[in-house]
FIKOL-582505 format. One record per residue (C-alpha): residue number from 1; residue in one letter; x, y, z. Coordinates in nm, 3 decimals. Each point is the difference from the previous one (the first is absolute). Layout:
% residues N
+-----+------+---------+---------+---------+
!  nr ! rest !      px !      py !      pz !
+-----+------+---------+---------+---------+
! NUM !    A !       X !       Y !       Z !
...
+-----+------+---------+---------+---------+
***
This chain:
% residues 236
+-----+------+---------+---------+---------+
!  nr ! rest !      px !      py !      pz !
+-----+------+---------+---------+---------+
!   1 !    M !   9.286 !   8.726 !   8.825 !
!   2 !    K !  -0.242 !  -0.246 !  -0.152 !
!   3 !    L !   0.277 !  -0.254 !  -0.043 !
!   4 !    I !   0.085 !   0.013 !   0.366 !
!   5 !    I !  -0.369 !  -0.035 !   0.105 !
!   6 !    R !  -0.040 !  -0.299 !  -0.223 !
!   7 !    Y !   0.322 !  -0.153 !   0.136 !
!   8 !    I !  -0.126 !   0.024 !   0.362 !
!   9 !    I !  -0.332 !  -0.148 !  -0.082 !
!  10 !    C !   0.159 !  -0.286 !  -0.182 !
!  11 !    T !   0.243 !  -0.055 !   0.298 !
!  12 !    L !  -0.301 !  -0.011 !   0.242 !
!  13 !    L !  -0.190 !  -0.237 !  -0.212 !
!  14 !    I !   0.285 !  -0.239 !  -0.055 !
!  15 !    F !   0.108 !  -0.005 !   0.363 !
!  16 !    T !  -0.360 !  -0.037 !   0.124 !
!  17 !    T !  -0.069 !  -0.288 !  -0.238 !
!  18 !    S !   0.325 !  -0.184 !   0.100 !
!  19 !    T !  -0.085 !   0.049 !   0.366 !
!  20 !    V !  -0.351 !  -0.129 !  -0.011 !
!  21 !    E !   0.051 !  -0.282 !  -0.253 !
!  22 !    A !   0.336 !  -0.114 !   0.152 !
!  23 !    Q !  -0.021 !  -0.319 !  -0.207 !
!  24 !    V !   0.376 !  -0.043 !  -0.038 !
!  25 !    G !   0.154 !   0.210 !   0.281 !
!  26 !    S !  -0.040 !  -0.023 !   0.373 !
!  27 !    P !  -0.230 !   0.292 !   0.129 !
!  28 !    R !   0.131 !   0.247 !   0.256 !
!  29 !    H !  -0.179 !   0.273 !   0.193 !
!  30 !    D !   0.290 !   0.193 !   0.149 !
!  31 !    F !  -0.040 !   0.368 !   0.071 !
!  32 !    A !   0.280 !   0.224 !   0.134 !
!  33 !    I !   0.036 !   0.379 !   0.059 !
!  34 !    G !   0.292 !   0.220 !   0.073 !
!  35 !    G !   0.226 !   0.285 !  -0.118 !
!  36 !    S !   0.296 !   0.075 !  -0.211 !
!  37 !    A !   0.279 !   0.259 !  -0.035 !
!  38 !    G !   0.277 !   0.050 !  -0.248 !
!  39 !    M !   0.158 !   0.212 !  -0.263 !
!  40 !    T !  -0.072 !   0.103 !  -0.364 !
!  41 !    M !   0.220 !   0.109 !  -0.283 !
!  42 !    T !  -0.210 !   0.181 !  -0.242 !
!  43 !    R !   0.017 !   0.200 !  -0.324 !
!  44 !    M !  -0.234 !   0.115 !  -0.279 !
!  45 !    D !  -0.013 !  -0.141 !  -0.355 !
!  46 !    M !  -0.048 !   0.328 !  -0.185 !
!  47 !    T !  -0.031 !   0.095 !  -0.377 !
!  48 !    P !   0.178 !   0.240 !  -0.081 !
!  49 !    T !   0.263 !  -0.149 !   0.213 !
!  50 !    I !   0.157 !   0.163 !   0.306 !
!  51 !    K !   0.331 !  -0.126 !   0.130 !
!  52 !    Q !  -0.070 !  -0.145 !   0.353 !
!  53 !    G !   0.143 !  -0.211 !   0.281 !
!  54 !    Y !  -0.209 !  -0.211 !   0.241 !
!  55 !    K !  -0.144 !   0.183 !   0.290 !
!  56 !    A !  -0.001 !  -0.197 !   0.329 !
!  57 !    A !  -0.292 !   0.034 !   0.249 !
!  58 !    P !  -0.166 !  -0.209 !   0.279 !
!  59 !    T !  -0.319 !  -0.195 !  -0.039 !
!  60 !    F !  -0.227 !  -0.165 !   0.249 !
!  61 !    G !  -0.348 !  -0.149 !   0.023 !
!  62 !    F !  -0.264 !  -0.259 !   0.112 !
!  63 !    T !  -0.009 !  -0.351 !  -0.144 !
!  64 !    T !  -0.263 !  -0.277 !  -0.008 !
!  65 !    R !   0.050 !  -0.350 !  -0.154 !
!  66 !    F !  -0.226 !  -0.288 !  -0.070 !
!  67 !    I !   0.136 !  -0.338 !  -0.088 !
!  68 !    G !  -0.270 !  -0.212 !  -0.188 !
!  69 !    E !   0.171 !  -0.301 !  -0.138 !
!  70 !    K !   0.306 !  -0.228 !   0.004 !
!  71 !    Y !   0.040 !  -0.114 !  -0.363 !
!  72 !    F !   0.265 !  -0.291 !   0.005 !
!  73 !    T !   0.298 !   0.180 !   0.144 !
!  74 !    S !  -0.127 !   0.359 !  -0.064 !
!  75 !    I !  -0.180 !   0.194 !   0.280 !
!  76 !    C !  -0.232 !   0.249 !  -0.173 !
!  77 !    G !  -0.169 !   0.310 !   0.141 !
!  78 !    V !  -0.080 !   0.368 !  -0.053 !
!  79 !    Q !   0.158 !   0.285 !   0.183 !
!  80 !    L !  -0.168 !   0.338 !   0.019 !
!  81 !    E !   0.191 !   0.310 !   0.136 !
!  82 !    V !  -0.045 !   0.366 !   0.068 !
!  83 !    N !   0.324 !   0.178 !  -0.013 !
!  84 !    F !   0.125 !   0.364 !   0.022 !
!  85 !    A !   0.289 !   0.085 !  -0.228 !
!  86 !    N !   0.201 !   0.303 !  -0.110 !
!  87 !    L !   0.056 !  -0.032 !  -0.378 !
!  88 !    G !   0.116 !   0.250 !  -0.259 !
!  89 !    W !   0.337 !   0.055 !  -0.154 !
!  90 !    K !   0.343 !   0.173 !   0.046 !
!  91 !    E !   0.157 !   0.173 !  -0.289 !
!  92 !    Q !   0.369 !  -0.015 !  -0.099 !
!  93 !    I !   0.059 !   0.349 !  -0.116 !
!  94 !    E !   0.341 !   0.026 !  -0.177 !
!  95 !    D !  -0.030 !   0.329 !  -0.183 !
!  96 !    G !   0.237 !   0.206 !   0.215 !
!  97 !    S !  -0.261 !   0.185 !   0.184 !
!  98 !    G !   0.055 !  -0.169 !   0.325 !
!  99 !    N !  -0.377 !  -0.059 !   0.047 !
! 100 !    T !  -0.157 !  -0.296 !   0.160 !
! 101 !    Y !  -0.352 !  -0.118 !  -0.031 !
! 102 !    S !  -0.219 !  -0.284 !   0.144 !
! 103 !    R !  -0.380 !  -0.051 !   0.017 !
! 104 !    D !  -0.168 !  -0.173 !   0.278 !
! 105 !    L !  -0.340 !  -0.168 !  -0.090 !
! 106 !    T !  -0.180 !  -0.147 !   0.298 !
! 107 !    Y !  -0.226 !  -0.301 !  -0.058 !
! 108 !    V !  -0.216 !  -0.245 !   0.182 !
! 109 !    Q !   0.036 !  -0.319 !  -0.202 !
! 110 !    V !  -0.220 !  -0.311 !  -0.014 !
! 111 !    P !   0.166 !  -0.310 !  -0.157 !
! 112 !    M !  -0.188 !  -0.322 !  -0.027 !
! 113 !    L !   0.249 !  -0.285 !  -0.047 !
! 114 !    M !  -0.044 !  -0.363 !  -0.093 !
! 115 !    Q !   0.265 !  -0.175 !   0.213 !
! 116 !    M !   0.158 !  -0.347 !  -0.040 !
! 117 !    G !   0.236 !  -0.150 !   0.250 !
! 118 !    W !   0.223 !  -0.308 !  -0.008 !
! 119 !    G !   0.154 !  -0.138 !   0.316 !
! 120 !    Y !  -0.113 !  -0.066 !   0.351 !
! 121 !    E !  -0.365 !   0.093 !   0.080 !
! 122 !    H !  -0.020 !   0.003 !   0.374 !
! 123 !    R !   0.348 !   0.035 !   0.147 !
! 124 !    G !   0.311 !   0.101 !  -0.215 !
! 125 !    G !   0.071 !   0.194 !  -0.305 !
! 126 !    K !  -0.151 !   0.023 !  -0.342 !
! 127 !    F !   0.069 !   0.195 !  -0.314 !
! 128 !    L !  -0.268 !   0.233 !  -0.139 !
! 129 !    F !  -0.104 !   0.125 !  -0.341 !
! 130 !    E !  -0.260 !   0.272 !  -0.008 !
! 131 !    A !  -0.162 !   0.205 !  -0.286 !
! 132 !    G !  -0.311 !   0.195 !  -0.069 !
! 133 !    P !  -0.162 !   0.345 !  -0.066 !
! 134 !    Q !   0.052 !   0.318 !   0.211 !
! 135 !    I !  -0.212 !   0.303 !   0.035 !
! 136 !    G !   0.114 !   0.327 !   0.173 !
! 137 !    F !  -0.129 !   0.348 !   0.085 !
! 138 !    N !   0.212 !   0.297 !   0.001 !
! 139 !    L !  -0.016 !   0.192 !   0.339 !
! 140 !    G !   0.236 !   0.293 !  -0.083 !
! 141 !    S !   0.293 !   0.126 !  -0.192 !
! 142 !    T !   0.312 !   0.196 !   0.128 !
! 143 !    E !   0.289 !   0.152 !  -0.216 !
! 144 !    H !   0.351 !   0.034 !   0.133 !
! 145 !    M !   0.213 !   0.248 !  -0.196 !
! 146 !    G !   0.361 !   0.064 !   0.089 !
! 147 !    G !   0.276 !   0.242 !  -0.122 !
! 148 !    N !   0.093 !   0.356 !   0.053 !
! 149 !    T !  -0.170 !   0.109 !  -0.334 !
! 150 !    W !  -0.276 !  -0.198 !  -0.160 !
! 151 !    D !   0.114 !  -0.017 !  -0.370 !
! 152 !    V !  -0.171 !  -0.216 !  -0.247 !
! 153 !    S !   0.140 !   0.149 !  -0.324 !
! 154 !    N !   0.240 !  -0.291 !  -0.063 !
! 155 !    R !  -0.223 !  -0.300 !   0.096 !
! 156 !    P !   0.053 !  -0.306 !  -0.239 !
! 157 !    N !  -0.262 !  -0.019 !  -0.274 !
! 158 !    N !  -0.143 !   0.337 !   0.149 !
! 159 !    V !  -0.241 !  -0.211 !   0.209 !
! 160 !    T !  -0.102 !   0.226 !   0.281 !
! 161 !    E !  -0.381 !  -0.033 !   0.011 !
! 162 !    Q !   0.011 !  -0.240 !   0.302 !
! 163 !    Y !   0.096 !   0.281 !   0.236 !
! 164 !    G !  -0.309 !   0.126 !   0.182 !
! 165 !    L !  -0.226 !  -0.232 !  -0.196 !
! 166 !    D !  -0.301 !  -0.118 !   0.195 !
! 167 !    V !  -0.112 !  -0.373 !   0.029 !
! 168 !    D !  -0.274 !  -0.061 !  -0.265 !
! 169 !    H !  -0.088 !  -0.357 !   0.074 !
! 170 !    R !  -0.009 !  -0.083 !   0.371 !
! 171 !    I !  -0.102 !  -0.364 !  -0.073 !
! 172 !    D !   0.294 !  -0.219 !  -0.059 !
! 173 !    Y !  -0.005 !  -0.367 !  -0.121 !
! 174 !    G !   0.235 !  -0.263 !  -0.132 !
! 175 !    I !   0.151 !  -0.347 !   0.060 !
! 176 !    V !   0.232 !  -0.111 !   0.283 !
! 177 !    G !   0.196 !  -0.317 !   0.033 !
! 178 !    G !   0.267 !  -0.133 !   0.231 !
! 179 !    L !   0.177 !  -0.272 !   0.185 !
! 180 !    G !   0.033 !  -0.063 !   0.366 !
! 181 !    F !   0.089 !  -0.235 !   0.294 !
! 182 !    E !  -0.234 !  -0.072 !   0.289 !
! 183 !    L !   0.103 !  -0.147 !   0.339 !
! 184 !    T !  -0.282 !  -0.142 !   0.203 !
! 185 !    T !   0.045 !  -0.042 !   0.378 !
! 186 !    S !  -0.202 !  -0.029 !   0.310 !
! 187 !    L !  -0.001 !   0.374 !   0.020 !
! 188 !    G !  -0.142 !   0.060 !  -0.352 !
! 189 !    H !   0.113 !   0.047 !  -0.360 !
! 190 !    F !   0.298 !   0.199 !  -0.080 !
! 191 !    I !   0.025 !   0.093 !  -0.377 !
! 192 !    I !   0.260 !   0.196 !  -0.190 !
! 193 !    D !  -0.054 !   0.066 !  -0.366 !
! 194 !    A !   0.113 !   0.214 !  -0.294 !
! 195 !    R !  -0.252 !   0.131 !  -0.264 !
! 196 !    Y !  -0.010 !   0.198 !  -0.326 !
! 197 !    Y !  -0.296 !   0.214 !  -0.086 !
! 198 !    F !  -0.065 !   0.104 !  -0.363 !
! 199 !    G !  -0.249 !   0.289 !  -0.017 !
! 200 !    L !  -0.253 !   0.002 !  -0.289 !
! 201 !    G !  -0.167 !   0.332 !   0.092 !
! 202 !    D !   0.147 !   0.338 !  -0.068 !
! 203 !    V !   0.042 !   0.259 !   0.276 !
! 204 !    F !  -0.019 !   0.301 !  -0.241 !
! 205 !    D !  -0.231 !   0.078 !  -0.285 !
! 206 !    N !   0.092 !  -0.228 !  -0.297 !
! 207 !    S !  -0.243 !   0.154 !  -0.255 !
! 208 !    K !   0.122 !   0.198 !  -0.302 !
! 209 !    S !  -0.014 !   0.320 !   0.208 !
! 210 !    G !   0.202 !  -0.151 !   0.282 !
! 211 !    H !   0.379 !   0.040 !   0.045 !
! 212 !    F !   0.088 !  -0.383 !   0.045 !
! 213 !    S !  -0.142 !  -0.287 !  -0.196 !
! 214 !    R !   0.107 !  -0.231 !   0.275 !
! 215 !    S !   0.066 !   0.067 !   0.366 !
! 216 !    A !  -0.030 !  -0.334 !   0.195 !
! 217 !    H !   0.154 !  -0.135 !   0.322 !
! 218 !    Q !   0.271 !  -0.267 !   0.012 !
! 219 !    T !   0.080 !  -0.112 !   0.352 !
! 220 !    I !   0.238 !  -0.258 !   0.148 !
! 221 !    S !  -0.094 !  -0.083 !   0.363 !
! 222 !    A !   0.125 !  -0.227 !   0.279 !
! 223 !    K !  -0.223 !  -0.066 !   0.315 !
! 224 !    L !  -0.013 !  -0.197 !   0.315 !
! 225 !    T !  -0.348 !  -0.115 !   0.090 !
! 226 !    Y !  -0.126 !  -0.158 !   0.326 !
! 227 !    L !  -0.321 !  -0.194 !   0.006 !
! 228 !    V !  -0.199 !  -0.170 !   0.278 !
! 229 !    D !  -0.253 !  -0.279 !  -0.062 !
! 230 !    I !  -0.354 !   0.082 !   0.079 !
! 231 !    I !  -0.152 !  -0.320 !  -0.162 !
! 232 !    K !   0.220 !  -0.311 !  -0.046 !
! 233 !    T !  -0.082 !  -0.335 !  -0.162 !
! 234 !    K !   0.058 !  -0.268 !   0.249 !
! 235 !    Q !   0.320 !  -0.209 !  -0.071 !
! 236 !    K !  -0.074 !  -0.368 !  -0.059 !
+-----+------+---------+---------+---------+
***
């Protein structure tokens, strides 16, 4: 957690300094707001391991973006989001029991992304690279168990402690990065992007008395975002 906080502080300091100084780049003061919606494919990195497939679920949220500088051909900014996402995992149970199991973990997530774009700034398309820390808070957990008879006697590695296990750490944190494409028109900014999130925090107790030494989220997401300009640097 301390690593994430330090990363956020360093990111703010670096971006603020570059915006204020702007000795090499051309300053911008563009501020836009909007919303996003998409899908996530999520699983859990767990030790001891549990055989899983990716669990698909929708995500949506609110987005703000500040563009502070054009550095040569790179358009640099910071994007802050508040998203709602259904994470968790879906087990692949192949022990002949006929059981099915998945766990929904609902989160509000706050990614803070450094964003760089290459292409047309005012009208047209540009490619995006974005990366930064993300913090989340767990809102709830729901288990889905299927099968005529719940039988855990033949589970691989005898790993069954996840069933009925409460969330121990509601604060989640990690690193997210991705690529995207933005189309700027007279109606606003249309962005499509794909991201990968690597969780650094564990969901369950990872102490010596806990059942899992690691239980962190791994998520692939694809989203469509729409932004409208609130403040826009005048085009020369």
